[in-house]
Backbone as a ProteinNet text record, in pm:
[ID]
protein_1_A
[PRIMARY]
MALADDSPSAPSPLEQLQKIIGDAKAAGETTVTLTDDMDFTDITMLPSPYNVVDISGLTLDLGGHTITSENSSKFLVFQGNNAKLTNGTFAVTKGNYALFVGDEETSQNFVV
[TERTIARY]
83.6	0	88.4	87.6	165.5	72.6	117.2	36.5	110.1	113.5	193	111.4	-18.4	-100.6	-143.7	-82.7	-115.4	-204.1	-266.5	-350.2	-472.7	-532	-645.6	-763.6	-783.1	-896.4	-863.5	-738.9	-698.7	-761	-796.6	-849.1	-744.1	-788.6	-696.1	-627.6	-514.6	-450.8	-545.3	-630.8	-726	-825.6	-880.1	-973.4	-906.3	-781.7	-708.4	-689.1	-646	-622.9	-753.7	-861.8	-990.7	-1039.5	-1018	-1058.6	-976.6	-847.3	-760.3	-798.4	-825.8	-866.7	-1002.8	-1096	-1227.8	-1217.5	-1134.6	-1114.7	-1052	-955.6	-890.6	-990.8	-1073.7	-1175.2	-1273.3	-1316.6	-1412.5	-1353.5	-1222.6	-1155.5	-1115.6	-1144.7	-1111.7	-964.7	-893.1	-751.8	-740	-627.6	-607.2	-491.9	-414.4	-301.8	-301.4	-279.4	-257.8	-117.8	-33.4	104.3	125.9	175.1	205	331.6	336.2	454.9	522	471.5	527.5	486.1	555.3	514.4	378.7	305.7	177.4	179.2	135.4	134.5	-9.2	-56.8	-193.3	-197.4	-89.4	-85.2	-180.9	-218.8	-309.5	-449.1	-487.6	-620	-728.4	-840.8	-957.5	-1036.2	-1079.2	-1156.7	-1289.3	-1325.1	-1453.6	-1558.5	-1687.5	-1790.7	-1769.8	-1714.2	-1682.1	-1569.1	-1553.9	-1441.7	-1306.2	-1306.2	-1181.6	-1187.8	-1074.1	-1062.9	-1028.1	-1122.9	-1112	-1072.6	-978.3	-939.5	-968.2	-1070.1	-1110.1	-1038	-953	-878.2	-919.7	-1045.4	-1095.8	-1062.9	-1007.7	-978.1	-857.6	-783.7	-669.5	-539.7	-431.1	-299.5	-262.9	-233.4	-182.9	-32.5	38.1	183.6	236.4	304.4	355.4	474.5	523.6	630.8	756.9	781.1	897.7	879.8	760.6	733.7	679.1	657.7	612.5	476.6	388.6	262.5	278.9	264	279.1	143.2	113.9	-14	4.6	-95.3	-100	-208.4	-170.6	-269.6	-292.7	-290.5	-330.9	-475.1	-515.9	-654.1	-709.7	-626.1	-669.3	-635.5	-715	-684.7	-704.6	-609.2	-616.7	-622.3	-730.9	-753.5	-764	-684.3	-696.8	-779.9	-873.8	-956.5	-995.4	-1049.1	-1099	-1077.1	-1148.8	-1132.9	-1044.9	-962.2	-873.6	-788.7	-722.1	-644.4	-500.3	-409.8	-267.9	-211.2	-123.3	-39.5	104.2	177.1	312.1	412.3	540.6	652.9	664.2	655.1	670.4	675.9	664.7	679.8	562	520.3	421.8	491	470.2	531.7	422.5	445.5	348.3	417.6	348.6	406.2	360.2	240.3	188.6	117	121	56.4	156.8	105.6	192	191.6	92.4	76.9	74.6	157.4	163.1	59.5	7.5	-85.5	-199.5	-322.4	-442	-507.8	-546.8	-614.6	-746.7	-855.8	-985.3	-1055.5	-1027.4	-1095.7	-1241.3	-1276.3	-1412.5	-1507.5	-1458.5	-1537	-1440.4	-1493.4	-1408.2	-1340.5	-1211.9	-1136.5	-1086.1	-1106.6	-1063.6	-963.7	-865.5	-762.6	-690.6	-647.2	-576.5	-429.8	-343.3	-200.6	-120.1	-27.6	62.8	203.3
-115.9	0	122.7	199.3	321.7	440.9	540.8	659.1	780.6	794.1	899.4	1016.1	1001.9	1104.9	1207.2	1327.6	1431.8	1540.1	1515.2	1616.1	1642.9	1763.7	1798.9	1702.2	1640.5	1549.8	1406.2	1381.4	1246.8	1211	1084.2	1042.4	1063.6	1089.8	1106	972	975.5	848.3	756.5	814.6	733	666.9	743	686.2	579.5	602.9	504.2	374.7	386.3	266.9	192.4	265.4	199.7	128	186.5	122.4	-3.4	5.2	-110.8	-225.2	-192.2	-294.8	-352.4	-267.7	-315.6	-404.8	-365.3	-447.4	-581.8	-582.3	-707.5	-801.1	-746.3	-828.7	-885.1	-801.9	-846.1	-956.6	-953.7	-1054.1	-1177.9	-1177.6	-1292.6	-1299.9	-1191	-1188.9	-1175.9	-1222.1	-1216.4	-1125	-1076.5	-988.1	-869.6	-751.1	-629.8	-582.4	-562.1	-519.1	-379.3	-288.8	-153.6	-154.6	-66.7	-55.5	79.9	161	293.1	339.6	441.6	503	569.4	586.6	656.5	768.2	886	1002.3	1048.9	1036.5	1075.2	1204.5	1281.6	1401.5	1509.7	1510.8	1614.3	1562	1449.8	1395.7	1484.6	1489.6	1562.5	1470.6	1522.9	1441	1402.1	1278.1	1228.4	1257.8	1236.6	1267.5	1196.1	1076.8	1006.4	1082	1064	1131.2	1073.9	964	901.3	868.8	858.2	806.2	659.1	574	431.5	352.4	261	166	27.3	-38	-170.2	-276.1	-353.5	-458	-597.3	-611.1	-741.5	-849.8	-961.1	-1075.5	-1058.6	-950.2	-924.1	-908.5	-931.1	-889.5	-766.9	-656.5	-537.8	-539.2	-580.5	-588.9	-454.6	-383	-251	-258.7	-377.6	-394.1	-316.6	-297.9	-223.1	-72.1	-27.5	115.6	175.7	307.6	382.2	446.1	435.8	509.4	621.7	746.1	863.9	929.1	969.2	1034.6	1143.2	1229.6	1331.7	1287.7	1237.8	1184.5	1276.4	1408.1	1501.1	1545.1	1558.4	1597	1521.2	1452.4	1379.1	1231.6	1165.7	1028.9	932	843.9	734.8	607.1	531	413.3	289.8	188.9	58.8	-28.8	-102.2	-191.6	-313	-410.9	-529.8	-654.7	-758	-888.9	-974.9	-1058.3	-1149.2	-1071.5	-968.9	-879.4	-871.5	-838.7	-823.6	-700.6	-631.5	-525.4	-573.6	-580.9	-637.9	-558.4	-579.7	-546.8	-399.1	-310.4	-169.1	-83.8	46.8	143.8	240.8	280.4	385.7	504.6	623.3	745.6	848.9	937.7	1042.4	1177.8	1277.7	1411.7	1500.1	1475.6	1548.4	1447.1	1468.4	1374.7	1275.9	1177.2	1082.8	942.5	910.2	772.9	766.7	680.7	665.1	565.4	481.3	376.9	364.6	371.1	343.7	220.8	127.6	6	-5.3	-15.7	-50	55.5	183.4	286.4	305.7	272.4	295	183.2	62.2	-51.8	-158.5	-263.6	-370.2	-444.5	-468.7	-551.5	-673.3	-790.1	-913.5	-985.7	-1049.8	-1123.9	-1033.3	-917.9	-819	-824.5	-855.6	-875.5	-765	-707.8	-605.8	-658.6
0	0	0	-104.5	-112.1	-97.4	-24.7	-1.5	-56.6	-187.4	-248.3	-300.1	-313.6	-374.9	-270.2	-274	-177.7	-237.1	-351.8	-414.9	-327.8	-338.5	-253.1	-263.7	-378.2	-394.4	-353.1	-318	-278.2	-143.6	-125.7	5.1	113.2	234.1	346.3	374.9	446.4	484	560.9	646.9	722	627.9	533.4	436.4	350.7	311.9	232.6	310.2	436.2	516.7	541.3	573.3	596.4	470.6	353.1	227.2	201.2	220.3	196.9	290.8	416.5	512.9	473.6	435	390.9	268.9	171.7	51.3	86.5	178.8	219.1	285.5	373.5	439.7	337.8	244.5	141.9	55.3	34.2	-48.7	31.6	161.5	244.8	284.7	267.1	305.5	456.8	510.7	655.3	695.9	599.3	628.7	533.1	589.1	511	546.1	444.8	467.6	409.6	492.3	444.9	359.9	261.4	177.5	195.9	289.8	313.1	452.9	504.2	629.5	610.7	720	715.2	818.8	778.5	866.1	885.8	1008.9	1043.7	1125.3	1126.8	1211.7	1165.4	1039.3	989.1	959.3	1018.4	989.3	1047.6	980.2	1028.1	1119.5	1230.7	1323.3	1260.7	1274.5	1229.3	1338	1309.7	1410.2	1543.5	1541.6	1664.5	1735	1865.4	1930.9	1889.5	1817.2	1774	1625.8	1564.3	1428.1	1443.4	1412.4	1442.2	1318.4	1337.6	1233.9	1290.1	1235.8	1283.5	1201.1	1267.6	1196.4	1244.7	1282.4	1327.3	1226	1276	1190.9	1100.5	1117.8	1029.5	1107	1035.7	1080.8	999.6	1066.8	999.1	1018	913.2	913.5	865	951.3	914	819.4	792.4	694.5	731	860.9	905	898.6	864.7	849.9	979.4	977.2	1094.6	1068.7	1168.1	1167.6	1268.3	1220.5	1305	1323.8	1447.9	1475.1	1579.4	1588.7	1692.8	1788.9	1902.6	1995.4	2113.8	2088.1	2193.2	2171.3	2045.8	2015.8	1896.1	1821.8	1701.8	1721	1800.7	1838.5	1722.7	1703.7	1608	1690.3	1674.5	1757.4	1669.5	1700.4	1635.2	1726.7	1668.1	1748.6	1666.1	1735.4	1668.3	1749.5	1712.6	1774.4	1685.1	1750.2	1677.4	1576.5	1624.6	1538.7	1586.9	1492.8	1525.9	1457.6	1527.7	1471.8	1486	1374.6	1381.6	1298.6	1329.1	1242.8	1206.2	1304.4	1273.4	1397.7	1376.3	1483.7	1483.6	1603.5	1619.3	1683.1	1625.5	1677.3	1701.7	1798.2	1831.1	1825.7	1768	1759.9	1874.7	1927	2043	2130.3	2258.3	2348.8	2403.8	2474.7	2544.2	2487.2	2406.3	2361.5	2209.3	2153.2	2008.6	1958.3	2045.5	2003.7	2102.6	2050.8	2130.2	2071	2159.4	2114.9	2188.8	2112.4	2168.3	2250.7	2229.6	2307.3	2266.5	2145.1	2095.4	2138.7	2147.5	2194.9	2242	2299.3	2351.3	2237.6	2254.4	2160.6	2235.4	2177.7	2242.1	2152.2	2216.3	2145.9	2045.6	2094.6	2012.6	2050.3	1953.8	1979.8	1913.4	1991	1937.2	1948.4
[MASK]
++++++++++++++++++++++++++++++++++++++++++++++++++++++++++++++++++++++++++++++++++++++++++++++++++++++++++++++++

């Protein structure tokens, strides 16, 4: 998954990741592997208090890449049942925590 299109009409990184995960689930895949770093520091807050990425039933392999977010006011939350986050780094530009898991609802059997 490459995130190179920064044009104004391009989907946000959050929308891109949610689409890729949705497409993988629809295709019956169990692993999504990133091919580039992802920067969520400029994401627009969605109506929920968090920007949620549901990876239920999937392994999100960061492929050695970094997911960067601003978790002081623009929370990025990974959640899901039977899910894994592997092989990468989470970084934060503001706030204290680079990774939030399951703040929107209960996540069970979630491995980091």
